All heavy atoms as an XYZ file, in Angstrom:
700
protein
N     -14.204    -16.479     17.152
C     -14.933    -15.440     16.304
C     -14.014    -14.232     15.926
O     -13.547    -13.558     16.822
C     -16.096    -14.870     17.295
C     -17.035    -13.873     16.638
O     -16.853    -13.653     15.498
O     -17.880    -13.429     17.396
N     -13.934    -13.983     14.654
C     -13.030    -12.954     14.082
C     -13.510    -11.498     14.525
O     -12.724    -10.605     14.558
C     -13.000    -12.980     12.637
C     -12.238    -14.202     12.094
O     -11.521    -14.872     12.995
O     -12.216    -14.450     10.911
N     -14.700    -11.389     14.894
C     -15.233    -10.020     15.317
C     -14.664     -9.530     16.615
O     -14.573     -8.414     16.811
C     -16.829    -10.093     15.428
C     -17.462    -10.429     14.225
S     -17.161     -9.221     12.804
C     -17.968     -7.883     13.445
N     -14.049    -10.430     17.350
C     -13.356     -9.875     18.564
C     -12.046     -9.664     18.437
O     -11.275     -9.242     19.453
C     -13.666    -11.053     19.757
C     -15.132    -11.099     20.161
O     -15.878    -10.078     20.056
N     -15.580    -12.328     20.357
N     -11.346     -9.920     17.339
C     -10.023     -9.690     17.119
C      -9.669     -8.212     16.848
O     -10.590     -7.593     16.121
C      -9.411    -10.551     16.015
C      -9.422    -12.064     16.229
C      -9.055    -12.789     14.992
C      -8.543    -12.436     17.426
N      -8.528     -7.684     17.145
C      -8.249     -6.408     16.787
C      -7.972     -6.320     15.305
O      -7.573     -7.190     14.670
C      -6.933     -6.037     17.629
C      -6.401     -7.399     17.851
C      -7.500     -8.341     17.952
N      -8.349     -5.020     14.772
C      -7.955     -4.835     13.329
C      -6.760     -3.994     13.136
O      -6.461     -3.254     14.065
C      -9.222     -4.092     12.744
C     -10.500     -4.947     12.602
S     -11.663     -4.058     11.845
C     -13.087     -4.436     12.797
N      -6.060     -4.084     12.075
C      -4.900     -3.417     11.831
C      -4.924     -2.627     10.544
O      -5.556     -2.901      9.612
C      -3.658     -4.410     11.686
C      -3.274     -5.000     12.963
C      -3.941     -6.115     13.444
C      -2.169     -4.515     13.617
C      -3.538     -6.698     14.642
C      -1.827     -5.031     14.897
C      -2.462     -6.113     15.377
N      -4.149     -1.453     10.565
C      -3.806     -0.760      9.355
C      -2.388     -0.838      9.173
O      -1.547     -0.930     10.044
C      -4.284      0.740      9.582
N      -1.980     -0.956      7.835
C      -0.525     -1.133      7.511
C      -0.218     -0.250      6.326
O      -1.049     -0.074      5.429
C      -0.296     -2.620      7.007
C      -0.564     -3.611      8.168
C       1.117     -2.902      6.566
C      -0.558     -5.047      7.801
N       0.985      0.344      6.426
C       1.543      1.172      5.317
C       2.647      0.288      4.688
O       3.516     -0.193      5.351
C       2.074      2.430      5.866
S       2.710      3.518      4.531
N       2.530      0.197      3.407
C       3.484     -0.653      2.689
C       4.206      0.189      1.478
O       3.491      0.791      0.838
C       2.670     -1.752      2.002
C       3.396     -2.708      1.031
C       4.498     -3.496      1.831
C       2.421     -3.573      0.250
N       5.495      0.070      1.428
C       6.223      0.695      0.321
C       6.575     -0.445     -0.578
O       7.170     -1.409     -0.178
C       7.493      1.461      0.874
C       8.460      1.977     -0.213
C       7.708      2.992     -1.015
C       9.679      2.542      0.355
N       6.186     -0.385     -1.890
C       6.447     -1.496     -2.744
C       7.221     -1.005     -4.048
O       7.064      0.150     -4.414
C       5.090     -2.112     -3.163
O       5.338     -3.195     -4.103
C       4.095     -1.122     -3.807
N       7.875     -1.926     -4.506
C       8.672     -1.618     -5.842
C       8.710     -2.903     -6.550
O       9.370     -3.869     -6.286
C      10.016     -1.171     -5.609
C      10.860     -0.974     -6.943
C      12.243     -0.394     -6.583
C      12.994     -0.285     -7.959
N      14.330     -0.033     -7.776
N       7.917     -3.065     -7.773
C       7.889     -4.156     -8.555
C       7.662     -5.505     -7.814
O       8.258     -6.499     -8.080
C       9.206     -4.283     -9.323
C       9.367     -3.002    -10.264
O       8.353     -2.517    -10.774
O      10.449     -2.557    -10.442
N       6.701     -5.398     -6.888
C       6.381     -6.589     -6.050
C       5.145     -7.314     -6.527
O       4.528     -8.163     -5.754
C       6.206     -6.188     -4.630
C       7.567     -5.735     -4.007
O       8.613     -6.381     -4.267
O       7.571     -4.870     -3.073
N       4.674     -7.215     -7.659
C       3.443     -7.858     -8.154
C       3.388     -9.368     -7.948
O       2.375     -9.852     -7.644
C       3.112     -7.505     -9.554
C       2.634     -5.951     -9.780
C       2.372     -5.742    -11.307
C       1.437     -5.690     -8.892
N       4.574     -9.958     -8.239
C       4.451    -11.459     -8.012
C       4.126    -11.948     -6.616
O       3.562    -13.072     -6.438
C       5.938    -11.875     -8.469
C       6.348    -10.889     -9.365
C       5.801     -9.626     -8.754
N       4.467    -11.078     -5.606
C       4.102    -11.621     -4.205
C       3.113    -10.745     -3.535
O       2.607    -11.055     -2.462
C       5.446    -11.564     -3.364
C       6.091    -10.229     -3.310
C       6.414    -12.594     -3.959
C       7.207    -10.021     -2.275
N       2.625     -9.643     -4.230
C       1.746     -8.675     -3.575
C       0.429     -9.328     -3.185
O      -0.104     -9.046     -2.143
C       1.615     -7.455     -4.364
C       0.880     -6.276     -3.644
C       1.546     -5.918     -2.311
C       0.861     -5.095     -4.626
N      -0.150    -10.018     -3.977
C      -1.379    -10.643     -3.748
C      -1.502    -11.545     -2.555
O      -2.266    -11.522     -1.720
C      -1.845    -11.532     -5.076
O      -3.197    -12.056     -4.854
N      -0.401    -12.429     -2.489
C      -0.374    -13.283     -1.318
C      -0.055    -12.519     -0.010
O      -0.569    -12.810      0.994
C       0.831    -14.320     -1.537
C       0.961    -15.274     -0.377
C       2.114    -16.326     -0.543
O       2.715    -16.362     -1.574
O       2.364    -17.042      0.393
N       0.749    -11.388     -0.065
C       1.018    -10.631      1.023
C      -0.268     -9.919      1.525
O      -0.508    -10.034      2.778
C       2.053     -9.572      0.597
C       2.535     -8.754      1.769
C       3.713     -8.995      2.552
C       1.905     -7.690      2.365
N       3.853     -8.028      3.558
C       2.816     -7.205      3.443
C       0.776     -6.896      2.150
C       2.547     -6.139      4.246
C       0.445     -5.866      2.961
C       1.346     -5.444      4.095
N      -1.092     -9.416      0.687
C      -2.323     -8.772      1.080
C      -3.225     -9.843      1.695
O      -3.853     -9.532      2.819
C      -2.930     -8.089     -0.056
C      -2.058     -6.842     -0.495
C      -4.336     -7.654      0.288
C      -2.660     -6.208     -1.798
N      -3.393    -10.941      0.978
C      -4.387    -11.996      1.585
C      -3.970    -12.475      2.890
O      -4.719    -12.682      3.788
C      -4.363    -13.218      0.527
N      -2.621    -12.721      3.075
C      -2.133    -13.255      4.372
C      -2.479    -12.242      5.579
O      -2.873    -12.501      6.582
C      -0.566    -13.502      4.303
C      -0.066    -13.776      5.623
C      -0.163    -15.071      6.277
C       0.520    -12.808      6.468
C       0.307    -15.309      7.515
C       1.033    -13.116      7.699
C       0.912    -14.360      8.219
O       1.432    -14.579      9.491
N      -2.074    -10.999      5.235
C      -2.213     -9.940      6.234
C      -3.749     -9.647      6.529
O      -4.120     -9.321      7.689
C      -1.454     -8.662      6.032
C       0.050     -8.913      6.188
N       0.806     -9.398      5.171
C       0.832     -8.621      7.215
C       2.067     -9.489      5.553
N       2.055     -9.009      6.848
N      -4.589     -9.740      5.488
C      -6.051     -9.621      5.667
C      -6.546    -10.550      6.658
O      -7.312    -10.346      7.508
C      -6.721     -9.644      4.290
C      -8.218     -9.650      4.391
C      -8.848     -8.361      4.447
C      -9.021    -10.710      4.371
C     -10.203     -8.316      4.477
C     -10.305    -10.630      4.373
C     -10.973     -9.459      4.551
O     -12.400     -9.319      4.619
N      -6.159    -11.954      6.512
C      -6.734    -13.023      7.238
C      -6.025    -13.147      8.573
O      -6.558    -13.353      9.594
C      -6.702    -14.307      6.469
C      -7.628    -14.312      5.257
N      -9.022    -14.418      5.550
C      -7.491    -14.250      3.926
C      -9.662    -14.308      4.422
N      -8.743    -14.188      3.377
N      -4.714    -13.151      8.519
C      -3.837    -13.450      9.790
C      -3.899    -12.291     10.801
O      -3.920    -12.557     12.019
C      -2.428    -13.759      9.451
N      -3.956    -11.050     10.320
C      -3.865     -9.875     11.193
C      -5.062     -9.058     11.227
O      -5.037     -8.033     11.927
C      -2.683     -8.991     10.787
C      -1.188     -9.553     11.051
C      -0.226     -8.584     10.614
C      -1.063    -10.000     12.541
N      -6.063     -9.471     10.493
C      -7.331     -8.642     10.380
C      -6.958     -7.295      9.819
O      -7.683     -6.276     10.336
C      -8.048     -8.578     11.689
C      -8.480     -9.922     12.359
C      -9.605    -10.642     11.478
O     -10.604     -9.945     11.153
N      -9.383    -11.707     11.014
N      -6.048     -7.232      8.904
C      -5.882     -5.886      8.250
C      -7.057     -5.384      7.517
O      -7.670     -6.150      6.736
C      -4.650     -6.048      7.239
C      -4.379     -4.737      6.526
S      -3.141     -5.034      5.179
C      -3.921     -6.008      4.072
N      -7.495     -4.237      7.838
C      -8.699     -3.563      7.249
C      -8.400     -2.233      6.609
O      -9.315     -1.755      5.909
C      -9.835     -3.544      8.237
C     -10.307     -4.876      8.659
C     -10.834     -5.739      7.537
N     -11.325     -7.082      7.986
C     -10.578     -8.270      7.900
N      -9.349     -8.158      7.510
N     -11.179     -9.374      8.330
N      -7.106     -1.809      6.636
C      -6.788     -0.592      5.909
C      -5.406     -0.705      5.556
O      -4.529     -1.023      6.327
C      -7.002      0.613      6.840
C      -6.864      1.920      6.116
N      -7.151      3.202      6.721
C      -6.455      2.260      4.920
C      -7.030      4.042      5.807
N      -6.624      3.565      4.691
N      -5.082     -0.577      4.177
C      -3.820     -0.691      3.672
C      -3.436      0.611      2.883
O      -4.223      1.077      2.026
C      -3.707     -1.873      2.695
C      -2.457     -2.089      1.949
C      -1.278     -2.313      2.884
C      -2.646     -3.207      0.972
N      -2.314      1.137      3.256
C      -1.839      2.315      2.446
C      -0.613      1.817      1.598
O       0.279      1.345      2.260
C      -1.506      3.440      3.387
C      -0.845      4.620      2.642
C      -2.687      4.016      4.187
N      -0.746      2.017      0.394
C       0.353      1.545     -0.500
C       1.181      2.676     -1.248
O       0.474      3.360     -1.923
C      -0.140      0.494     -1.632
C       0.958      0.040     -2.537
C      -0.902     -0.660     -1.023
N       2.373      2.853     -0.855
C       3.248      3.748     -1.482
C       4.033      3.054     -2.517
O       4.653      2.138     -2.224
C       4.025      4.526     -0.465
N       4.023      3.659     -3.781
C       4.752      2.886     -4.824
C       5.997      3.694     -5.051
O       6.065      4.888     -5.184
C       3.967      2.850     -6.102
C       4.734      2.202     -7.072
C       2.652      2.138     -5.852
N       7.191      2.931     -5.050
C       8.544      3.556     -5.260
C       8.489      4.201     -6.641
O       7.995      3.658     -7.654
C       9.532      2.504     -5.209
C      10.960      3.047     -5.422
O      11.387      3.503     -6.407
O      11.695      2.939     -4.294
N       9.018      5.493     -6.817
C       8.935      6.165     -8.103
C       9.725      5.434     -9.179
O       9.449      5.665    -10.369
C       9.543      7.491     -7.818
C      10.230      7.403     -6.521
C       9.620      6.238     -5.825
N      10.665      4.544     -8.828
C      11.497      3.864     -9.877
C      10.859      2.485    -10.304
O      11.467      1.712    -11.007
C      12.956      3.792     -9.519
O      12.975      2.963     -8.362
N       9.710      2.156     -9.701
C       9.002      1.026    -10.050
C       8.572      0.905    -11.530
O       8.179      1.909    -12.017
C       7.806      0.775     -9.077
O       7.161     -0.424     -9.280
N       8.669     -0.291    -12.026
C       8.288     -0.346    -13.481
C       6.976     -1.005    -13.639
O       6.437     -1.130    -14.717
C       9.302     -1.151    -14.276
O       9.411     -2.458    -13.734
C      10.665     -0.476    -14.259
N       6.336     -1.444    -12.491
C       5.088     -2.018    -12.487
C       4.000     -1.150    -11.663
O       4.430     -0.514    -10.774
C       5.040     -3.404    -12.043
O       5.494     -3.453    -10.739
C       5.902     -4.280    -12.895
N       2.744     -1.301    -12.100
C       1.721     -0.553    -11.367
C       0.817     -1.453    -10.601
O       0.176     -2.299    -11.272
C       0.926      0.371    -12.379
C      -0.166      1.112    -11.738
O      -0.153      1.309    -10.471
O      -0.987      1.742    -12.541
N       0.727     -1.306     -9.210
C      -0.113     -2.285     -8.551
C      -1.589     -1.975     -8.548
O      -2.504     -2.827     -7.973
C       0.466     -2.248     -7.020
C       0.856     -0.800     -7.059
C       1.493     -0.521     -8.430
N      -2.005     -0.946     -9.217
C      -3.352     -0.478     -9.200
C      -4.289     -1.470     -9.775
O      -5.425     -1.773     -9.055
C      -3.548      0.754    -10.175
C      -4.914      1.438    -10.178
C      -5.149      2.063     -8.801
O      -4.266      2.749     -8.269
N      -6.397      1.981     -8.287
N      -4.251     -2.297    -10.738
C      -5.126     -3.313    -11.167
C      -5.317     -4.361    -10.080
O      -6.458     -4.842     -9.786
C      -4.649     -3.951    -12.408
C      -3.671     -2.775    -13.023
C      -3.152     -2.142    -11.813
N      -4.214     -4.837     -9.546
C      -4.271     -5.782     -8.479
C      -5.039     -5.244     -7.228
O      -5.968     -5.956     -6.683
C      -2.907     -6.255     -8.091
C      -2.846     -7.250     -6.785
C      -3.500     -8.566     -7.248
C      -1.467     -7.369     -6.395
N      -4.829     -3.959     -6.872
C      -5.430     -3.433     -5.659
C      -6.810     -3.173     -5.967
O      -7.773     -3.452     -5.064
C      -4.751     -2.025     -5.388
C      -3.364     -2.071     -5.015
C      -2.740     -0.709     -4.836
C      -3.045     -3.019     -3.889
N      -7.217     -2.935     -7.231
C      -8.744     -2.828     -7.604
C      -9.416     -4.160     -7.492
O     -10.568     -4.201     -7.030
C      -8.788     -2.373     -9.041
C      -8.484     -0.884     -9.200
O      -8.516     -0.087     -8.221
O      -8.244     -0.380    -10.279
N      -8.822     -5.233     -7.710
C      -9.371     -6.548     -7.590
C      -9.651     -6.749     -6.125
O     -10.615     -7.245     -5.765
C      -8.489     -7.664     -8.175
O      -8.238     -7.398     -9.481
C      -8.962     -9.034     -7.942
N      -8.718     -6.486     -5.226
C      -8.944     -6.667     -3.811
C     -10.031     -5.850     -3.335
O     -10.858     -6.057     -2.482
C      -7.696     -6.467     -2.999
C      -6.723     -7.659     -2.910
C      -5.764     -7.890     -3.745
C      -7.035     -8.609     -1.999
C      -4.896     -8.946     -3.732
C      -6.314     -9.716     -1.829
C      -5.258     -9.925     -2.745
N     -10.132     -4.582     -3.846
C     -11.191     -3.668     -3.447
C     -12.568     -4.192     -3.828
O     -13.572     -4.034     -3.088
C     -11.017     -2.204     -4.161
C      -9.957     -1.447     -3.590
C      -9.892     -0.102     -4.281
N      -8.769      0.729     -3.886
C      -7.664      1.017     -4.608
N      -7.440      0.445     -5.754
N      -6.679      1.687     -4.106
N     -12.656     -4.817     -5.043
C     -13.904     -5.384     -5.513
C     -14.321     -6.640     -4.628
O     -15.525     -6.726     -4.318
C     -13.711     -5.792     -6.942
C     -14.920     -6.469     -7.630
C     -16.106     -5.561     -7.789
C     -14.522     -7.100     -8.961
N     -13.429     -7.504     -4.307
C     -13.682     -8.704     -3.612
C     -13.709     -8.685     -2.120
O     -14.296     -9.483     -1.420
C     -12.895     -9.820     -4.063
C     -13.038    -10.271     -5.532
N     -14.240    -10.904     -5.987
C     -12.368     -9.851     -6.618
C     -14.145    -11.060     -7.254
N     -13.076    -10.431     -7.742
N     -13.076     -7.542     -1.554
C     -12.965     -7.417     -0.064
C     -13.421     -6.020      0.276
O     -12.595     -5.096      0.547
C     -11.501     -7.625      0.437
C     -11.018     -9.027      0.206
C      -9.490     -9.046      0.710
C     -11.805    -10.062      0.989
N     -14.733     -5.742      0.249
C     -15.218     -4.383      0.463
C     -14.997     -3.781      1.835
O     -15.002     -2.629      2.055
C     -16.701     -4.482      0.188
C     -17.011     -5.869      0.310
C     -15.868     -6.764     -0.065
N     -14.593     -4.681      2.764
C     -14.302     -4.228      4.132
C     -12.822     -3.905      4.237
O     -12.365     -3.499      5.363
C     -14.752     -5.198      5.168
C     -13.999     -6.563      5.082
O     -13.591     -6.921      3.969
O     -13.915     -7.229      6.139
N     -12.009     -4.050      3.217
C     -10.599     -3.633      3.189
C     -10.479     -2.264      2.458
O     -10.794     -2.175      1.215
C      -9.726     -4.680      2.509
C      -8.253     -4.374      2.344
C      -7.579     -4.095      3.742
C      -7.635     -5.514      1.615
N      -9.986     -1.215      3.101
C      -9.855      0.085      2.466
C      -8.369      0.056      2.025
O      -7.385     -0.215      2.801
C     -10.042      1.262      3.510
O     -11.338      1.068      4.068
C      -9.764      2.563      2.941
N      -8.160      0.351      0.750
C      -6.867      0.495      0.131
C      -6.678      1.839     -0.467
O      -7.475      2.235     -1.378
C      -6.576     -0.683     -0.937
C      -6.868     -2.000     -0.310
C      -5.253     -0.535     -1.505
C      -6.774     -3.139     -1.416
N      -5.568      2.494      0.045
C      -5.300      3.829     -0.478
C      -3.923      3.674     -1.248
O      -2.981      3.093     -0.622
C      -5.220      4.856      0.562
C      -6.473      5.153      1.281
O      -7.489      5.222      0.641
O      -6.375      5.263      2.506
N      -3.863      4.132     -2.374
C      -2.508      4.128     -3.118
C      -1.933      5.565     -3.098
O      -2.585      6.544     -3.527
C      -2.637      3.676     -4.495
C      -1.280      3.571     -5.120
C      -1.421      2.834     -6.595
O      -2.402      2.124     -6.875
N      -0.364      3.079     -7.401
N      -0.737      5.762     -2.553
C      -0.136      7.101     -2.504
C       0.998      7.135     -3.511
O       1.663      6.184     -3.865
C       0.486      7.307     -1.167
C      -0.475      7.542      0.034
C      -1.805      7.547     -0.084
C      -0.029      7.750      1.312
N      -2.306      7.792      1.219
C      -1.284      7.889      2.075
C       1.074      7.836      1.970
C      -1.272      8.145      3.482
C       1.138      8.074      3.398
C      -0.198      8.297      4.098
N       1.163      8.421     -3.934
C       2.425      8.736     -4.825
C       3.324      9.530     -4.052
O       3.044      9.958     -2.903
C       2.010      9.454     -6.121
O       1.521     10.697     -5.707
N       4.536      9.826     -4.527
C       5.482     10.481     -3.772
C       4.932     11.854     -3.257
O       5.224     12.319     -2.167
C       6.710     10.876     -4.606
C       7.655      9.753     -4.747
O       7.359      8.651     -4.087
O       8.691      9.791     -5.462
N       4.189     12.577     -4.095
C       3.694     13.888     -3.624
C       2.742     13.794     -2.438
O       2.560     14.833     -1.719
C       3.081     14.624     -4.817
C       1.698     14.040     -5.268
C       1.267     14.865     -6.364
C      -0.195     14.443     -6.765
N      -0.425     13.242     -7.633
N       2.264     12.592     -2.198
C       1.320     12.511     -1.032
C       2.039     12.309      0.314
O       1.444     12.634      1.358
C       0.432     11.190     -1.177
C      -0.536     11.216     -2.345
O      -1.098     12.304     -2.447
O      -0.642     10.268     -3.040
N       3.395     12.122      0.342
C       4.092     11.809      1.566
C       5.437     12.327      1.606
O       6.107     12.396      2.666
C       4.027     10.336      2.024
C       4.889      9.427      1.048
C       6.168      9.182      1.343
C       4.250      8.933      0.020
C       6.881      8.327      0.530
C       4.921      8.033     -0.855
C       6.229      7.847     -0.536
N       6.001     12.844      0.613
C       7.417     13.408      0.574
C       7.352     14.892      0.522
O       6.488     15.486     -0.054
C       8.068     12.958     -0.769
C       8.285     11.521     -0.949
S       9.502     10.813      0.229
C      10.912     11.287     -0.532
N       8.328     15.517      1.325
C       8.322     16.933      1.385
C       8.755     17.542      0.019
O       9.486     16.846     -0.721
C       9.375     17.210      2.447
C      10.024     15.992      2.857
C       9.241     14.838      2.251
N       8.322     18.812     -0.234
C       8.776     19.456     -1.468
C      10.195     19.444     -1.816
O      10.622     19.210     -2.992
C       8.142     20.800     -1.559
C       6.610     20.856     -1.675
O       6.053     19.845     -2.126
O       6.063     21.941     -1.327
N      11.054     19.606     -0.828
C      12.530     19.710     -1.150
C      13.063     18.389     -1.504
O      14.065     18.300     -2.261
C      13.355     20.205      0.025
C      13.199     19.367      1.326
C      13.885     18.362      1.670
C      12.334     19.845      2.340
C      13.838     17.594      2.805
C      12.118     19.194      3.580
C      12.944     18.013      3.712
N      12.309     17.253     -1.274
C      12.787     15.926     -1.926
C      12.331     15.868     -3.344
O      13.029     15.472     -4.216
C      12.205     14.794     -1.037
C      13.075     14.356      0.011
C      12.820     14.807      1.317
C      14.000     13.481     -0.136
C      13.626     14.377      2.471
C      14.836     13.017      0.883
C      14.626     13.416      2.143
N      11.118     16.324     -3.580
C      10.495     16.209     -4.862
C      11.223     17.193     -5.907
O      11.286     16.778     -7.071
C       9.041     16.519     -4.795
C       8.240     15.521     -3.970
C       6.754     15.921     -3.837
C       8.231     14.090     -4.521
N      11.573     18.321     -5.477
C      12.115     19.237     -6.455
C      13.739     19.160     -6.495
O      14.376     20.083     -7.187
C      11.640     20.657     -6.192
C      12.120     21.299     -4.833
O      13.092     20.819     -4.277
N      11.323     22.186     -4.402
N      14.320     18.322     -5.753
C      15.683     18.068     -5.877
C      16.585     19.009     -5.030
O      17.773     19.167     -5.335
N      15.969     19.772     -4.139
C      16.774     20.770     -3.306
C      17.280     20.252     -1.938
O      17.824     20.926     -1.281
C      16.040     22.055     -3.175
O      14.855     21.765     -2.466
C      15.698     22.663     -4.520
N      17.017     18.886     -1.674
C      17.423     18.333     -0.403
C      18.863     18.377     -0.419
O      19.731     17.957     -1.250
C      16.869     16.884     -0.354
C      17.421     16.204      0.837
C      16.839     16.514      2.138
C      18.418     15.194      0.778
C      17.333     15.899      3.349
C      18.903     14.545      1.954
C      18.310     14.911      3.225
O      18.791     14.282      4.334
N      19.452     18.937      0.785
C      20.864     18.994      1.006
C      21.641     20.070      0.322
O      22.803     20.194      0.556
N      20.925     20.899     -0.365
C      21.592     22.074     -1.100
C      21.650     23.185     -0.160
O      20.720     23.406      0.614
C      20.781     22.390     -2.338
C      20.855     21.443     -3.404
S      20.022     22.031     -4.805
C      20.755     21.101     -6.070
N      22.686     23.934     -0.107
C      22.930     25.036      0.701
C      22.766     26.341     -0.031
O      23.094     26.430     -1.208
C      24.331     24.926      1.352
C      24.544     26.195      2.294
C      24.557     23.706      2.096
């Protein structure tokens, strides 16, 4: 009975991983009972996982998927280029 298994939340950093992202999500959803996924997209990525993530949101309503951008998790000094400046 899957109801007795622990559920997991996973944070994923992705860059142009669309060819494997669907399988990755499906595997972790079923094998680990992943029910919350936070996806951070590398700023140099040339692909947007949003359409794929929306498909999973539609078909797996018990899976919460949040997509973060740099401003959601990076400190201001990284974003404005002042990191390491004296």
